[in-house]
C-alpha positions as CSV (number, residue, x, y, z in Angstrom):
1,M,-79.6,80.2,-86.3
2,Q,-80.2,79.7,-90.2
3,P,-77.5,81.5,-92.4
4,I,-79.1,84.6,-94.1
5,D,-78.0,84.1,-97.5
6,T,-79.6,80.0,-96.6
7,I,-82.7,81.9,-96.5
8,L,-82.7,84.0,-99.1
9,D,-80.9,81.3,-101.7
10,S,-84.4,79.2,-100.9
11,I,-86.9,81.4,-102.5
12,T,-87.6,81.0,-106.2
13,P,-88.4,83.1,-109.1
14,D,-92.7,82.5,-108.5
15,A,-94.8,85.4,-108.1
16,V,-96.7,83.4,-105.9
17,Q,-95.0,80.7,-103.9
18,T,-95.4,79.4,-100.1
19,I,-92.3,79.4,-97.7
20,L,-91.4,78.6,-94.4
21,L,-89.8,81.6,-92.3
22,P,-87.3,80.1,-89.8
23,T,-86.9,80.4,-86.1
24,G,-83.7,81.8,-84.2
25,W,-84.4,85.3,-86.1
26,G,-86.7,87.1,-83.2
27,Q,-87.5,90.2,-82.3
28,G,-89.5,89.9,-79.3
29,R,-92.6,88.5,-80.5
30,A,-91.5,89.0,-84.5
31,L,-89.4,88.2,-86.9
32,F,-86.0,90.5,-87.9
33,G,-87.3,93.3,-90.0
34,G,-83.5,93.3,-91.8
35,L,-84.3,89.3,-92.4
36,T,-88.1,90.1,-93.7
37,A,-87.4,93.3,-95.8
38,A,-83.9,91.3,-97.8
39,I,-87.0,88.0,-97.9
40,A,-89.1,90.9,-100.0
41,W,-86.2,92.1,-101.9
42,R,-85.0,88.7,-102.7
43,H,-88.2,87.7,-104.2
44,A,-88.5,91.4,-106.5
45,V,-85.3,90.1,-107.9
46,A,-87.0,88.1,-110.3
47,G,-89.5,91.1,-111.7
48,A,-86.6,93.3,-112.6
49,A,-85.6,93.5,-116.1
50,A,-82.0,92.7,-117.4
51,G,-79.0,95.4,-117.3
52,Q,-81.5,96.9,-114.2
53,Q,-80.1,98.0,-110.3
54,L,-81.7,97.7,-107.4
55,R,-82.4,101.9,-107.3
56,A,-84.9,101.9,-104.0
57,M,-86.9,100.2,-101.7
58,T,-89.6,101.1,-99.5
59,V,-91.0,98.9,-96.5
60,S,-94.0,99.0,-94.4
61,F,-93.9,96.8,-91.3
62,V,-97.5,96.1,-91.3
63,G,-97.8,93.7,-88.1
64,P,-95.3,91.0,-87.0
65,V,-93.7,88.7,-89.0
66,L,-94.5,85.3,-87.7
67,A,-91.6,82.3,-88.0
68,G,-93.6,79.2,-90.1
69,E,-96.0,79.4,-93.2
70,A,-96.4,82.7,-94.9
71,V,-97.0,83.8,-98.9
72,L,-94.9,85.7,-101.1
73,E,-96.7,87.9,-103.6
74,R,-95.0,90.2,-106.6
75,R,-96.6,92.2,-108.8
76,V,-94.5,94.0,-111.3
77,L,-96.4,97.6,-111.1
78,R,-94.6,98.3,-114.6
79,T,-91.8,98.2,-116.7
80,G,-90.9,100.7,-119.0
81,K,-87.8,101.2,-121.3
82,N,-85.7,102.0,-117.8
83,V,-87.6,101.8,-114.4
84,T,-89.4,98.7,-113.3
85,Q,-91.8,99.5,-110.4
86,I,-92.5,96.0,-108.5
87,A,-94.5,95.4,-105.5
88,V,-94.1,92.8,-102.6
89,E,-96.3,91.6,-100.2
90,I,-95.5,88.7,-97.2
91,Q,-99.3,87.3,-95.6
92,Q,-99.5,85.1,-93.0
93,Q,-103.6,83.9,-92.3
94,G,-104.9,85.7,-94.9
95,E,-103.2,89.4,-94.1
96,V,-100.9,91.4,-95.1
97,V,-98.1,92.2,-92.7
98,L,-95.1,93.1,-94.6
99,A,-95.7,95.6,-98.1
100,A,-92.7,96.6,-99.8
101,L,-92.4,98.9,-103.4
102,V,-88.8,97.9,-105.0
103,T,-87.6,100.0,-107.7
104,Y,-85.4,98.9,-110.4
105,G,-83.6,101.6,-112.8
106,R,-81.2,101.6,-115.9
107,A,-78.1,104.0,-115.6
108,R,-78.3,106.8,-118.6
109,D,-76.4,109.5,-119.5
110,S,-76.9,112.7,-117.6
111,V,-75.2,116.1,-118.0
112,I,-75.9,115.9,-114.4
113,R,-73.0,114.8,-111.9
114,I,-72.8,114.8,-108.4
115,T,-71.0,112.4,-106.6
116,D,-69.1,114.5,-103.3
117,T,-70.8,112.5,-100.9
118,P,-70.4,112.7,-96.8
119,E,-67.5,110.9,-95.0
120,P,-67.4,108.4,-92.5
121,P,-66.4,109.3,-89.3
122,S,-62.6,108.2,-88.9
123,A,-62.4,106.5,-85.6
124,P,-61.6,102.5,-85.9
125,P,-63.8,99.8,-85.2
126,A,-61.4,99.4,-82.2
127,E,-62.0,102.5,-80.6
128,G,-65.5,101.4,-80.9
129,L,-67.7,99.9,-78.2
130,S,-69.4,96.3,-78.7
131,F,-72.5,95.5,-77.2
132,P,-73.0,93.9,-74.4
133,E,-73.6,90.1,-74.2
134,V,-77.1,90.7,-71.7
135,A,-80.3,89.1,-70.8
136,G,-83.1,91.3,-72.8
137,L,-80.8,91.4,-76.7
138,P,-82.8,90.5,-79.8
139,E,-82.1,86.6,-80.7
140,F,-81.9,88.0,-84.4
141,T,-78.6,90.4,-82.7
142,T,-75.8,86.8,-81.8
143,A,-75.7,86.9,-85.9
144,F,-74.1,90.4,-85.8
145,D,-70.9,92.1,-84.2
146,Y,-71.6,95.8,-83.3
147,R,-68.5,98.7,-82.4
148,V,-70.4,101.6,-81.7
149,T,-68.2,105.1,-82.1
150,Q,-70.8,107.4,-82.6
151,G,-73.3,108.2,-79.6
152,G,-73.8,105.5,-76.9
153,L,-74.7,102.0,-76.6
154,P,-78.8,101.9,-76.2
155,F,-80.1,102.7,-72.8
156,S,-76.7,104.5,-72.0
157,G,-78.5,108.2,-71.9
158,V,-76.8,109.3,-74.2
159,K,-78.3,112.3,-75.9
160,S,-76.4,112.3,-79.1
161,R,-78.4,112.8,-82.8
162,E,-76.2,111.2,-83.8
163,F,-75.8,106.9,-83.3
164,G,-73.7,103.9,-85.4
165,G,-70.2,103.1,-85.9
166,Y,-69.1,99.7,-87.4
167,M,-71.3,96.5,-88.3
168,R,-70.5,93.2,-89.8
169,Y,-71.9,89.9,-89.9
170,R,-70.4,87.4,-86.9
171,S,-69.8,84.2,-88.5
172,L,-71.3,84.3,-92.5
173,D,-68.0,85.3,-94.6
174,A,-69.7,85.9,-98.2
175,A,-70.1,88.0,-100.9
176,I,-72.1,91.2,-100.1
177,D,-75.2,91.7,-101.7
178,E,-78.5,94.0,-101.4
179,G,-80.4,91.5,-99.4
180,T,-77.3,91.1,-96.9
181,L,-77.0,94.4,-96.3
182,L,-80.5,95.2,-95.8
183,G,-80.0,92.6,-93.0
184,M,-77.1,94.6,-91.3
185,V,-78.4,98.5,-91.9
186,D,-81.7,96.5,-89.9
187,A,-79.9,95.5,-87.2
188,W,-79.0,98.5,-85.6
189,P,-81.5,99.5,-83.2
190,P,-83.3,102.8,-83.7
191,A,-81.4,105.8,-82.7
192,L,-83.3,107.0,-80.7
193,L,-82.5,104.3,-77.6
194,P,-79.4,105.9,-76.6
195,H,-81.7,107.9,-75.4
196,L,-83.5,106.2,-72.7
197,T,-81.8,104.7,-69.6
198,E,-84.4,102.1,-69.2
199,L,-85.6,99.3,-71.3
200,A,-88.4,99.8,-73.7
201,P,-89.8,98.0,-76.7
202,A,-89.1,100.0,-80.0
203,S,-89.1,99.3,-83.6
204,S,-89.4,100.3,-87.6
205,L,-92.7,101.5,-88.9
206,T,-91.5,101.9,-92.8
207,W,-88.2,101.7,-93.9
208,T,-86.5,103.3,-97.2
209,I,-83.5,102.5,-98.1
210,E,-81.9,104.0,-101.4
211,F,-78.6,102.5,-103.8
212,P,-76.6,105.1,-105.2
213,A,-74.4,102.6,-106.9
214,H,-73.5,99.0,-108.0
215,L,-72.2,97.2,-104.4
216,P,-68.7,96.8,-104.4
217,N,-66.7,93.2,-103.8
218,F,-66.2,92.7,-100.2
219,S,-67.6,90.4,-98.2
220,T,-70.5,90.5,-95.4
221,H,-67.9,90.3,-92.6
222,D,-65.5,93.0,-93.5
223,W,-66.6,96.1,-91.3
224,W,-69.5,98.0,-92.9
225,H,-69.6,102.1,-91.5
226,Y,-73.3,103.1,-90.9
227,V,-74.5,106.7,-88.6
228,A,-77.6,107.3,-88.5
229,T,-78.9,111.2,-87.2
230,I,-82.4,111.6,-85.6
231,D,-83.8,114.5,-87.6
232,Y,-87.2,114.5,-85.3
233,A,-89.0,113.0,-82.5
234,A,-91.7,113.3,-80.5
235,D,-94.8,111.5,-79.5
236,G,-93.8,108.3,-79.5
237,Y,-92.5,108.4,-82.7
238,G,-89.1,109.1,-84.2
239,H,-88.1,109.8,-87.7
240,T,-84.1,109.2,-89.1
241,H,-81.9,109.5,-91.9
242,A,-78.5,107.0,-91.9
243,H,-75.4,106.8,-94.1
244,I,-73.9,103.6,-94.7
245,W,-70.4,103.6,-96.2
246,D,-68.2,100.4,-97.3
247,P,-65.2,99.2,-96.0
248,S,-63.2,101.4,-98.2
249,G,-65.2,104.8,-97.5
250,Q,-67.6,104.7,-100.1
251,L,-71.1,105.7,-99.7
252,V,-72.8,102.4,-100.8
253,A,-76.9,103.3,-99.3
254,I,-78.6,106.1,-98.0
255,S,-81.2,105.3,-95.3
256,R,-85.1,107.1,-93.6
257,Q,-86.9,105.2,-91.2
258,T,-89.8,106.0,-89.2
259,V,-89.6,104.0,-85.8
260,T,-91.8,103.5,-82.9
261,V,-90.5,103.4,-79.4
262,F,-93.0,102.7,-76.0
263,A,-91.0,105.2,-73.8
């Protein structure tokens, strides 16, 4: 398996470029969505203005992204005094398979400051459950280490609305950035899966993730905390939101997903 940071470093600043998507990161018949979202983020970076930080990213998983050749295309929709909006597409065989809208914004003086944020649950990683090494787990999961402290394991029949715990890269030990964080966040299965008792396919349909502040100086091999909450689920779709905290317990990202489940 090629390390995710090596994959991201291969992307150039060119607005349109052809890349070779790697094997070893499979999620069913497609590539892992966290990897493809991270690729879209890295491609967007070159379109941001100096002094702006990533504020939000919305990803639509239009179709299965496959290993092999793909075209990356970036369009800067608008660069204003404070905000830049960038559209990124991943195309294969002449069709869009992933579309992303990436928003960068400069910090500005404001009289409004509300920084009280949810705190992570207090259970330490040592009290969490590891994912069992069983047949049927997606290929990409071998890159990550998990400890479940909220809800239950996928397909365990636990009916909790909350699901999560701790996450880190199993082998990669490098300074965190938005791309490697995207990979970790999406590495968690949909929060609906612990409700099931039998294997069933599920995947992200849309994903929005927001970054309220600069990422702190921690490693991809440190334990990061993730807790997702099911807001609503019916008719084969689920709507969830999640909070992500750094190893010191500071909120670093807010995520929302629409997922499909075939059960």
